[in-house]
N, C-alpha and C positions, 0 to 999 in steps of 0.2 A: 870460802866462795863455793867450793865443790858441794859442801853440805847444803848451802842455800840453794844452789842450782838443783840438787837432787830433790829437795823439798818442793821447789817450784814445779819441777817436772811431775812429781807425784800428784800435786794438786791439779795440775793441768790435765794429767791423764785421768783422774777421777772425774773431772768435769766433762771431759770428752767422751767418757765411757759410761756416763750415767745420765738419766733424764727423770724429770718429775712429771707424773701423770695424776690428774684429778679424777678419781673413780666416781661411780654413779652415786655413792653416798656422800660425795664431797670431800673425801679424804685425799690428801696429797701424799702420793706414794712414790718413793724413789726406786727406780728399777734400772738394770743395765740397759745401755743404749740398744744393744742387739742381743736380747736374751736368747740363750741357746738351749736352756733347760726349763721348759714350761710344764707346769702341772695344771690340768683342767679339773675343776671341781664337779664337772658334769660332762659326760661324753657327748650329750646332745648339743653341746656348744659347737660340735662339728658342723651343724647347719650354718653357723655364722663363720667359723674358722675357714671352711672351704670356699666361702665367697671371697675371702680376703687374701688367702695364701695360694698363689698360682703354683703350678707344678706339683710339688709334694706337700700337701697340707699337714702332714704328720712329722715333718722333718725335725721339729723342735719339741714335740710332745713326749715327755718322759714318763707320764703316768696319767691315768684317768679312771673313774669308776666305769662300770659297764652298763649304765642305765640305757644307753642307746641300744645295745644288744638285747636288753630285757624288754624295753618298751617300743622299740622300732627295729625289729630284726631285719625287716626288708631293706631299710636304708643302710643298716650295718653291713648286710651281705653285699649290697650294691657297691659300697665303697671298698669292701674287702676284695671283691673281684678285680677291681682296678688298682688297688693299693694293698697287696697282701702283707706289706710290712706293718700295717696298722695292727695286725693280729699279734705282733710281738710287743706292743706297748704294755708295760706292766699294769695290772688291774688294781684298783683301789677298792674293790668290792663290787657287788652286783647292783647296789642301790644308788641313791643320790648322795649329795654332800654330807648329810647328817649321819651316814654310815661309814665315813672315811676314818681310818686309823691315823691320827696325826703323826705318830712315831714313824709310820711307813713313809710319809711325805718327808719328814726331817731327814731320813736316811738317804733320800734321793738328792738332797742338796740342790733344790731347784733355784733358778734365778728369780722366778716369779710364780705365784699361784693365783689363778683366776677363779673366783668363786661367784656363784649366782646369788642375786637377791631373791629371797623367798617370801611367800605370803605369810608363813609362820616359821618361827625359829624355836629350837629346843636347846637343851643343855649341851647336846653333842655339837651343834653348830657353833655355839659360843666357845666351847672348849677348843675346837679346831682353830678358830681365829686367834684365840688367846695364846695358844702354844706356838703357832706360826710366828706371831709378832714377837713373842718372847725370844724366839730363835733368830730374830732379825731377818726372816724371810718375807719379802714384799708380798702383800696380799692386795689384789685389785678386784673390786666388786663391779659386776655388770648386772643389768636387769633386762632379760629377754623373755621373762615369763609372767611378770605381775602387771606393771603399768606400761603396757606396750606402746600406747600412743605417745606417752610422755618420754619414755626412756629408750626406745629401740634405736633411733638414729644416734643418740649420744653413746649408747653401748657399742654400736658398730664402730663409731669413731674411736672409742677407748680401745677396742680390740685392734683397730688399725694402728693406733699409736704404739701399742705393745709390740706388734709385729713389724713395725716400720712399713706398713702398707697403707699410709694415709691417702694416697691417690685412689686406690681401689675402694677404700671406705667412702671417700667422697663421691666417687662415681656411683656406688650402690645407693648411697643416701639421696643423691639427686634423683635417681630412678624411683626410689621409694616415695619421696616427697611429691614428685610429679603425679604419681598414680593416686596417692591418698588425697591430694589437693583437689583432684577432680571430684571425688566423692563428697568432700567437705563443701565445696563451692556449690554444687548442684543441690545438695540438701539444704544449704543455707537459704536458697531462693525458693525452696518448696513450701507451699502454703497449706497442703492437706494434712490429714491426720496420719500419725505414724501407725503402721500395722503392728499388732501385738504378736509376740513371739515367745514360744517355749524353747529354750535352749537346754537340751539334756546332754550331759557329758557321759562318755563311756557307756553307750547303749549296750546292754547285755552283761556288763560287769556285775550289776546287782539286779535282783529280781524286782525290786520295788522302784517306783518313780518318786522323785527325780532329783539327781544331783545336778547343780547348775553353776554357772559363773555369772557374777553380777558386776561388781565394781573393780574390774581387773581381768586379766587373762582374756579368754575368748568373749567374755561378757563385755569387755571394753571394745572389742572389735564389732560386736553386734550393735552397741550404741553408736559407734562411728558409722556403721552402715545404715543407720536410721531406724533400727528396730526398737519397738517399745517392749522391753523385756518384762514379762509378767512378774518376775521375781523382784523387780524394783519396788513393788508395793509393800513387801514384807521383809525383804532381805537387804542388808546393807554392807556386808563384807565382800571379799573377793569371791568366795565360794559360799554356797548355801544348799539347802535341801527343801524341795517342795513336796507336799503330800499329794497322793492321787486325787483326793477330794478337792483340793485347791486348784489343781490343774484342770480337772473336769469342769469345775465351776467357772474358771476363767475362760475356757474355750478359746484359746489363742488362735489368731487367724493363720499363723504359720508355726511349723514345728521343725526345728533343726536338731539333729542328733550328731554326736561325734563318735569316732572310733579309730582303731589302728590295727585291728586284727589281721593276720596274714591268712593265706588260703587254707592253712591247716588248723586255724583257730576254731575252737568249739565254743559257742555261746557268746561270741563277741562280734560286734559290727566290723565287717571286713573292709578295709580301705588301705590304700598305699601304693607304692611303686610296682608291686607284683600282682595287684588285684584288678581284674577286668570288671567293667561296668555291670555286666549281668550277674557276676558274683556278689557285687555290692547290693544290688537290688534283691537278690534272693536272701541274702543275710538280713537285710532290713525287714523284709516281709516276715521272716520267721521270728525275729526278735520282738517286733512290735506286736505281733499276734499273741505273744505270751504275757503282755502287761495289760491288765484291765484298764488302767487309767488312760493308756494310749489308744486302746481300741475305741474309746468313747469320744475321741477328738475328731471333729469335722475336718481339721486340717489334713489328717491322714487319708481322708476319703475324697477330697476334692482337688488333690494335686498341689497342695500348699505345704509339702514337706520336702526336706532335703537333708543330705548328710555331708559332713565335713571332717577331714582328717584331723584327729585330735592334736597331733604334734605341731600343728601350726602355732599353738600357744607358746612354743619354745623357739620359734624360728622367724627371722625377718621375712621369710617367704610368705608370711601372713598377709602381705599386700593382696595376693590373689584371692585368699579366703575372704577378705573384706569386700573386694569387688564382687565376689560370688554372692555374698549375703545381700549386698546392695542391689544387685541386678535381680535377685530372686524376689526381694521385697518390693522393688520399684521397677518392673520390667520395661515400662515406657520411658521413665526418666533416665535409665541406664542401658537403653537398648543397644548402644554402640560399644559397651564394654565387653571384652572377651577375656574373662578371668583365666581360662585355661591357656590362652596365648600369652598372657602375662607371666604365668608360672613357667611356661616353656621358654620364654625369653630369659627369665632368671637362670634357668639351667643352662641355656645356650651361651649367655654372655658372662656368667659369673661362676658357674660350678663345673667341676672336672668329671662329672658323671652324666650319662644321658637321662633325659626325661622319659618316664614310662608310667603306666598304671592309672589309678583313679584317686584323686585327692578330694574331689567334691562332685556331687551329682544331684540333680533334682529328681524326685521320685514321681513318676507319672501316676495319675489317678487309678488306672487299671491295676496297679500293683497292690492296691489296698482293698480290692473287691473280692 
């Protein structure tokens, strides 16, 4: 009887302390009910983690890559000022998930590893997942970077399930859906032509024009905002490249550029929590003047250009970026939208750091003369 009772208690304990989550790829993954040792496959998941974990968002993170520090030092420093303990989290390298050493994760004995879905996978990504599963370490996939409209709310929900923060995930998702629904409903009743748009990613990173996003990432947000992406005619993937000649020939009605450079960056579009609007404008003027294809665009001369923080493509905060694009393209239809107030509300209601800086801005015509 004692043996039977012990077995029963063992089974009961395993049921009580484990749960099954269906990740973004449809995989059913069993994880501890309250995981204490979590590895993030991308430190820019902090944009989402911080929405859901009140108090100390780092309390259960035992390792992550330092892509946040590399690609968004401004937000990294902002969190570090408020949570210096994050600087002690072991690093899994300076890049993204494809640069992670699987043996390093195995040595940490995590309860769960959260990995991002990617637009493209290579052998290193597949090797990482294979080794983790072979070691019986639960791997949960989320998608906050590729198919944003389809997968953001579900990914927030999955993150909330892992952290046992379902109520906060539900609250944010309600906020998200309310704002995105306004854009969808108004555009659904709109009968006019869609304005054509050139979306250029990472202005200044390359000398030539133009890397863009089409069917995913920020390109998906542009579609949701009612923009007619000029790349749709020739490109069909998540990302693509347009030649200067094709851009000049298309003469898009609007030009959107993205960037994330800090105040000390050279040759990059400056945007983010430490950057003032006048610095953004100066950076934009300098960089667009250096590209022949951009100098020929009427959109840069008539006040139909704007800039957007690049890292929105990895963050559920992109609600505000979508509102910004919609209001820029349809100023009368969305006259009542206030994208910056939307972003400020996200910081106020869900995030543990204060709002500051410049995440998007319209470029006045005078700046291009």
